[in-house]
N, C-alpha and C positions, 0 to 999 in steps of 0.2 A: 804827853798824856793822851787819853782817848778823846773822842768828840761825840756829842750827843745830838739827836734830832727828835723832836716830838711834835705832834699835831693834835689839836682839839677843835672839832667843828660841829656845827649844829645840823649838818646834813652829810651823808656819806660823800667823801671827797678823795680824789687821788692825790698822792703826795709825790708824783713822779718828778715834778719840777725841782722841789727842794731836795729830793733823794738824789737826783742827778748831780747837784752841787756837792752834796756830802760824799758821794761815792768817789768823786775825783780826788778828794782829800785822802782817800785810803790808798796811798802808794803812788800818787801822781803829783798832785799839787800839795800834798802833805805827807808826813812820815807814818801815818797810821795804817800800816800794812800787815797787821797781825790778826786779821779776821774781822768779820762784821756780822751784824744781824739786824733783823727788823721784825716787828710784830704788828699785825693789823687786827683790830677788834671787829667782830661782826656779831651783833647781838651779845649773847653770853659766850660766844666762841671766840677763839683767837688763832689766826693763822701766823705761824712763825717760820722764818727762813734764817739759816745760819750758814756761814762758810768761813773756814780758817784761812782762806786765801785772801789776798789784798782785794778790796772791793773794786778798785779801779780796773782790775783784770779778771774779775769774777764773772763767769758765765751766768750764774744765778742772779747776780745783780743786774747784768745786762738784760736778762729775761724780764725782771721786774720793771725795768725802765720801759720795756716795750709793751708790757701787759699790765695796764693800770688796775690796781685793786683799790676799790673805794671803801673808806672807813671813816668813822667819826673820831676815832682815837688811834694814834700810831706812835710807836716808840722805836727808834733806831739808834745804832751805835757802831762806830768804827774804832778798832782797838790798836793801841800801841802798848804791847805787853810790858809790864813791870813786875807783876806778881802772878805767878802761874805760867806754865809753858804755853806755846802757841798750839792750840788744840781745839777741836770742835766743842768739847764740853766746857771750855773756858770762854767761849764767845757770848757776849751779851746780845739781846736782853734775856734775862732769866725769867722763868715763869713758875708759879706755884698756885695751888687752890687754897682759898680761905673764904669761909662763909658762903660757899656755893658759887664763888666767882673766881675767874682766873686773874691773878695779879701778875704784873709785868714790871721788871726793874732793870734799869741801866745806870751805870755809875762811871764817873770820870774822877780819878784821883787815887791816892794811896791812904790806907788806914793802918796806922801802927798799933799792934796789939789787939786787933779785932778778933783774932782767933783764940784769944784767952776768954772771950765771952762765951759762956756755955749755951748750948742749943738743946732743945728738948724735942719738939715735934718735927721740925724741918731740918734737913741735912743737905749740905752741898754735894753736888755731883763732881764738880771740878775742884780746882785748888786755888781759886782767886780769893783775895780779901773781899772783893765785891759780892760774890755769891754768899759768903759767910755773913756779911752785913745784911743782905736781903733776908736770909733765913732768920737772923736774929730779930729783925724788925717784925716779921710775920709772927714769930714766937711771942713777942711782946703783945701784939694786937690780939692774938688768939687767947693768951692768958688773961688779958684784961676784959675782953667781951666774948661771951659765947655766941652771940648773934651780932650782926653788923649794927654799929651804933648810929647815932644821928650824923648827918654830914658835918655839922660844926664840931662835934666831938672827935670825929675821925680826922678832920683837917688839922685840928690842934695837936692831936697825938702824933701824926706823921711829922708835923713841923717840929715838935719837941724832939722826936727821935733823930731827925735829920740834923738838928743843931747839936745834939749830944754826940753823934757820930763825927760831925765836923771837928770836934775837939780832938779826934785821933789823927787828923791830918787834913786831906783835901776830900771833900764830899760834895761834888756836883751831881745832882740826882734827878732822874726822871722815874716816876713810879705811877702806875695806874691800876685800877680795878675794872677798866673798860668804860667807866662812867666819868670819873674825875682824873685829870692829869695833874699830879703833884710834882712841883719843881722846887729844888733847893739849890741856891748858888753859894759855893764856897769860894771860888776864884773867878770863873768865867761862865756866864749864861746870859743869853739875850732872847728877846721875843718881839713879835709884832702880830697885830691882828689885821686881817684883810676883811673889809666890809664895804658896802656901797658908799660912795661911788668907787668902783674898782678901776684900776689902771694897769699899765705895763710894769713888768719887773724883769731885771737882768741879773743873772747869776754872777757872782764874783769869780768862781772857779771854772766857768765854761762860758763860751760865747753863745748864750741861749737866752732869749727873751720870750716871755709869755704875756699876752694881753688878757688879764683876768676878767675884763669886762665881757669878753667873748666866751669865757669858760664858766661863768657863774650866773646866779639869779640875784635880784636886788635884796633878797632876804638872807643870803648866805653870810655866815660868820665863820672865819677860819683863822685860828691862831697857830703860829709856828714858833717853836722854841728850839734854839740851837746854841752850841757852845760859842760860836762866833757867827756874826751876821752872814747870811748866805747870798744876799743880793746887795747890789751897789747903789740902787736908786730908790730904796724904800727906807722909811724911818724906823729903825729898830730901837727898842728900849733895852739898855744894858742893865742887868740887875747888879746891885752892890753886894759885896761879900756878906754872907749871913742872911740874905733875903730869902723869903719863902713865898711862893705863889701857887695857887691851885686854879685850874680852869675846868669848866664844865660847859659843853656845847659851844666852845669857842670864847666864852666870856669868863673873866676872873671872878671867882666866888670867895676867895680868901687870899689875903696878902699881908705879909709882915715884913717890914723893911729892916727892922732891928733884930738882933739876936733875941731869941726867946729866953724866958727864965728857965731854970733847971726843971727837968721833967718831974712831974708829980704823979705817983700812982703807977708808973711803968716799972717793971721788974728789970733791974740791971743785973744780969746773971754773969758775973765774972768768976773766973776760976779761982 
């Protein structure tokens, strides 16, 4: 299956180090050679890069490693195709507008029967089950609230929908509106937070070490989320199946370790 990478930080931070490790897994140290993408939020804007080529051999990926883009929220994905052909329109992360903000979505897994769920406002461009699930989620949120709800209400709604979709198969999720990074673990997802005192870290997939004490200030808080730990000398927390966690400015703001109760008030539009 695919692999995910996300970041939530309290100050604009480059993700070059973690991105370097993930890109090696896209056709070199891993089999995820069917395209890749990354999204960087900047204020209410979002810079996105996609390439259907393997990330380990992508000139665009190499460019991003050399030219750091700083952001407080990042979502990246390397693809191993199982639903939908290898094509630019099928590369994650996908983006759409809701409540005047750009939402970004990346998924690892397969969802049986997701395309039987009817869509109203949002439509997929490609043919993946992932993009259909993203459109369905945004349809549910749009139907429930005309304007953006409270943080707590939104965190609960996203968690409920993620648990619901996990019932169709495997649903490892990274989702963001640029402010909050929502994460759901169906099978594999891990995270760590870097804060003072900072120290060195070495990638698993590449002989590269960075001393974050030289790259940060004492007030920096940076959380990295990945399908599998990217470094060998840091303490990653592995989420259990069914766990949901949301980060804002690098800190967890909502967390549920056990499966949520059935969704209430969300419209389940099945054919």
